[in-house]
C-alpha positions, 0 to 999 in steps of 0.5 A: 448202641447203634445211633439215634437219628431224627425222624421226620414225623407226621407233626412236622407236617402239621405245625398249624399254629391258628386258623390262617393261610401262612404256613408254619414249617416245624414242629415236635409234635410226632417227633421223638428222640428215640429211634425204636429199634437201636438196640439188638442182638446181644444187647447185655452181653459184656465185650472184652475191655479197651476201645471199639468203632462203630459205623452204621448205616441207617435207610429210614423211608416214611409215609403217613396220610389221613386225619388228626383230630384236635381242640382248638384253644377255644374248646372247638374241635377242628381236623387236619388232614396230611400227607409225608413223604420223608427219608433219610440216610445216616452213616452213625459214626461211634466211639467206645471205651470199656473199663477193664476195672470193675463197677458195681461188679460189673463193666462200665462203657461210655460211647460217643457218636455223630452222623452225617447224612442226607434228610428229604420231606415233602407233605401235602396238609388240609386244615378244616375248621370249626365253621367248615373253612379250609386251609391247603399247602404243600412243601418240600426240603432236602439238605445233606447235614449232621447229627447232634452229638450222642453220648452213653453209658452202660455197665453190664453183668454176667452170671454164666448165660444170663447177662445184665445192663443199665444204660443212660443216653443222651444228646448234646444238641448241634448248631445245624438245627434249623426251626424254619426247615422241614428237614433235620437231623439234629434236635433242637432240644437236649433229652435223657433216655435211661433204661435197663435190658437182659440178654440170654446167651448159651453158647452151646445151644446157640440161642439168643434172646435180648430184651431193653426196655428205657423211658426217655424225657425230652426238654423244651425246644426253645424254637418251637416252644413245644416240649416232647411228652415221656415215652416208654419204649422196649426193643427185643431181638431173638437169634439162633447161631447156626455157626460158630459166626453166624446167627439168624434171627428176628427183630422188633420194637415197641414205642408208646408215649406215655404222657402229652406233649405241651408247651404254647407250640402243642396246637395238636393237644397231647398227640401221643405216638405210638410204634410196632414194628418187627424184621429179620435179622442176621450177624457175622462175627468177623476174626482179625488180626492184631487182637481184635475181632470184627462184627457185622450186623444187618436188619430191617424193621417194618411198622405194623401199627402206628399211631400220631407217627408216620408208617416207617420202614428202615434197614440198619447195616452195622459193622464194629471192630473191637478187642477180641477175646484172650486166647484161652490159656494152653493147658501142659499134657500130663506127663507120668513118671513110672 
């Protein structure tokens, strides 16, 4: 588990509730609870039981521009053209406990995490009404703040080179959310996500492939009267161990909103988002003393295709410390007496 960091979305720039000159400063449209790319290599592989700590530095950069058609409450079509520049830098910190007791024949784990960070956003927006009248405006915002608190429960199973995973994750909204501001790392609404995954890992050949898919349900943002539609997402990664402690490869994601945004604040209609991204990765296993081991992973993603979402690129640097696997028991040499 890495982290869920709020993405400043195209809908943030398009929170125009009516054909008036008064600008609104935030909206949930185009902003998802799920941040694509969260799961990577070795996602479903069981770990050594005990306490583990992880920290993830995440840099996210987004740009958007173009037109979005919508229909007004009177059934009259209009259009919105917007430009968005946004960035976020966050340091995710989390702890995980993995139980030594089997649960349903698998390994149970629970993670809690949060992150301080800085987020900035700037927009230029133009709304064209049904009679050709236009309203333009711009706004910027920057703040250093905190994310929500996030939790995740997992169950993992292993059968040789095959590993399976089921998970449930969600957030506890924090008091740092401010509906009057463009820049938020917290959401202002709770959400829950469930899914399953698979990892193929062959220690002999060094081949590794992981894939995790899930569904997200977001509750209503009471401040904005806006509810994101459900989304389906897939994170995947493939790598090759070039030595005992180093693997390199690629990673990617697919994100698709499958139901419409809703609520009185959903002035742009369904606003279903989509994103497809890919990028390189490298990972290092780091032996440590006192029965622990480290793991460092660096990966980056670039959107290849987006719809109703900003075009983004992101960099993830993950470092974790966890209990090391116990050394295999030494076998006594066979002594024969003649």
